[in-house]
C-alpha positions in Angstrom: 225.9 210.5 94.7 227.5 207.6 92.8 230.1 208.1 90.1 227.6 207.0 87.4 225.0 209.4 88.7 227.6 212.2 88.9 228.6 211.4 85.3 225.0 211.6 84.1 224.6 214.9 85.9 227.7 216.4 84.3 226.7 215.1 80.9 223.3 216.7 81.3 224.9 220.0 82.2 227.2 219.8 79.2 224.3 219.0 76.9 222.2 221.9 78.3 225.2 224.2 77.9 225.7 223.0 74.3 222.0 223.6 73.5 222.2 227.1 75.0 225.3 228.0 73.0 223.6 226.7 69.8 220.5 228.7 70.5 222.6 231.8 71.2 224.5 231.3 67.9 221.2 230.8 66.1 219.8 234.0 67.5 223.0 235.8 66.6 222.7 234.6 63.0 219.1 235.9 62.9 220.1 239.3 64.4 222.9 239.7 61.9 220.6 238.9 59.0 218.1 241.4 60.4 220.7 244.1 60.7 222.0 243.5 57.2 218.5 243.6 55.7 217.6 246.6 57.7 220.7 248.4 56.5 220.2 247.5 52.9 216.4 247.7 52.6 214.4 250.1 50.4 211.1 248.6 51.6 208.1 251.0 51.8 207.9 253.3 54.8 204.8 251.5 56.3 206.6 248.2 56.1 209.5 249.7 58.0 207.0 250.8 60.8 205.4 247.3 60.9 208.8 245.6 61.1 209.9 247.9 63.9 206.8 247.0 65.9 207.3 243.2 65.4 211.0 243.6 66.4 210.0 245.4 69.6 207.5 242.6 70.4 210.2 240.0 69.9 212.7 241.9 72.0 210.5 242.4 75.0 210.7 238.9 76.5 214.5 238.8 76.0 214.9 241.8 78.2 212.9 240.4 81.1 215.9 238.4 82.3 219.0 240.4 81.6 222.4 240.2 83.2 224.2 243.2 84.7 227.6 244.7 83.9 229.5 242.4 86.3 227.6 239.2 85.5 229.3 237.0 82.9 227.0 235.3 80.4 226.1 231.8 81.7 227.1 230.3 78.4 230.6 231.8 78.4 233.8 230.2 79.7 236.4 232.9 80.2 239.2 230.4 81.0 238.5 228.4 77.8 238.2 231.6 75.7 234.5 231.0 75.0 232.9 234.5 74.6 229.7 234.3 72.6 229.0 238.0 72.7 232.4 239.3 71.7 231.6 242.1 69.3 234.2 240.9 66.8 234.2 237.1 67.0 231.1 236.2 69.0 228.6 234.0 67.3 225.9 235.4 69.5 226.7 239.1 68.8 224.6 241.0 66.4 227.6 243.3 65.9 230.2 240.7 65.0 230.9 239.9 61.3 231.9 237.4 62.9 235.6 237.1 62.5 236.9 233.5 62.4 240.5 233.1 63.7 242.9 230.2 63.6 246.7 229.6 63.9 248.9 228.7 61.0 252.2 228.0 62.8 253.2 231.3 64.4 250.9 233.3 62.2 247.4 234.2 63.4 245.0 234.2 60.4 241.5 235.6 60.4 238.7 235.6 57.8 235.4 237.6 57.5 233.2 239.4 55.1 231.9 242.8 56.2 228.3 243.6 55.2 226.6 246.9 54.5 226.1 247.5 58.2 229.8 248.3 58.5 229.9 250.9 55.8 231.8 254.2 56.2 232.7 255.7 52.8 230.2 254.4 50.3 230.8 250.7 49.5 233.8 250.5 51.9 234.2 249.7 55.6 234.4 252.4 58.3 237.9 253.0 59.4 237.0 252.3 63.0 235.9 248.8 62.0 239.2 248.0 60.5 240.9 249.1 63.8 238.5 247.0 65.8 239.3 243.9 63.7 243.0 244.4 63.9 242.9 245.0 67.7 241.2 241.6 68.0 243.6 239.9 65.7 246.7 241.3 67.4 245.4 240.6 70.9 244.6 237.0 69.8 248.1 236.6 68.5 249.6 237.8 71.7 247.5 235.4 73.7 248.3 232.5 71.3 252.0 233.1 71.8 251.6 232.7 75.6 251.8 236.4 76.3 248.2 237.6 76.8 247.7 241.2 77.7 245.6 244.3 77.3 246.0 246.8 74.5 248.0 249.9 75.5 248.7 251.2 72.0 247.4 250.6 68.5 249.0 252.3 65.5 246.9 251.9 62.4 247.9 252.8 58.8 245.2 253.0 56.1 246.7 252.3 52.7 243.5 251.5 50.7 239.9 251.3 51.6 238.5 248.0 52.8 235.7 246.8 50.4 232.4 245.6 51.8 230.8 242.3 50.7 234.3 240.9 49.9 236.0 238.0 51.7 238.9 239.4 53.7 242.1 237.8 55.0 243.7 239.2 58.2 247.0 238.2 59.7 249.0 239.0 62.9 252.3 237.9 64.3 254.2 238.7 67.5 257.4 240.6 66.6 258.8 241.4 70.1 258.4 240.2 73.7 259.9 242.4 76.5 258.8 241.1 79.8 255.1 241.8 80.2 255.2 244.0 77.1 254.4 242.4 73.7 254.4 244.0 70.3 252.4 242.5 67.5 252.1 243.4 63.8 249.1 242.7 61.6 247.2 243.6 58.4 244.0 243.3 56.4 243.9 242.3 52.8 241.3 240.7 50.5 241.3 236.9 50.3 241.7 237.2 46.5 244.8 239.4 46.8 246.4 238.6 50.1 249.7 240.3 49.1 248.0 243.7 48.7 247.8 245.2 52.2 244.8 247.5 52.7 245.3 248.3 56.4 248.4 247.6 58.6 248.7 247.9 62.3 251.1 247.5 65.2 249.9 247.0 68.7 251.4 246.9 72.1 249.9 244.7 74.8 250.8 244.5 78.4 250.2 241.5 80.7 248.4 242.4 83.9 249.9 241.9 87.3 247.7 239.9 89.7 246.6 242.9 91.6 245.7 244.7 88.4 243.6 241.8 87.3 241.8 241.6 90.6 241.1 245.4 90.5 239.7 245.3 87.0 238.0 242.0 86.8 237.5 240.9 90.4 233.8 241.5 90.4 233.2 239.7 87.2 235.4 236.7 88.3 233.5 236.5 91.5 230.1 236.4 89.8 231.5 233.7 87.5 232.4 231.5 90.4 229.0 232.0 92.0 227.3 231.0 88.7 229.4 227.8 88.5 228.8 227.0 92.2 225.0 227.3 91.6 
């Protein structure tokens, strides 16, 4: 194969992957809209039954070709940090708000708005959702500092309830690095009042040794290499 032919082949693969990722994100948007409407609806009972049947019909063909536990999604790229089905940040996940994260110097900053599907106490977010968001934020900050690891401890303090349907601002910052052990602090506030902390958390993350990574993720990594080779 010539260089030009190989270039065209790689370009075609990249275009196909881009289209797939766009389709996954589009489906994720539709699913999040469905969940939000289904959570908030007061439609008549028979309309609910008709909607359920239509949803089952739409879901059936998607389930005909499903990956297993150790099969990474074909559109993901673990090394590049692309995970479309992450339940916090994934554009393709029906469960994700999704949370958008970026760096501002050494501070990790996140933004999202939680819909009614995340309700715990009436009109406020479930406490477990706050912990999930902060775990993601703190883990991202650890990785961004060059010290990726897995959560071994997450201490969460709830000062005020987190309101739904309200833009939120989340922050996280590494406060200590001790070998493979990294400590990160973070918080949730509203975008309108970023100084008023609603939930604060401190997390401890530990980098994996090579043998630990192979034991935990060897099967997934192997399937990923097979997919790329194919």
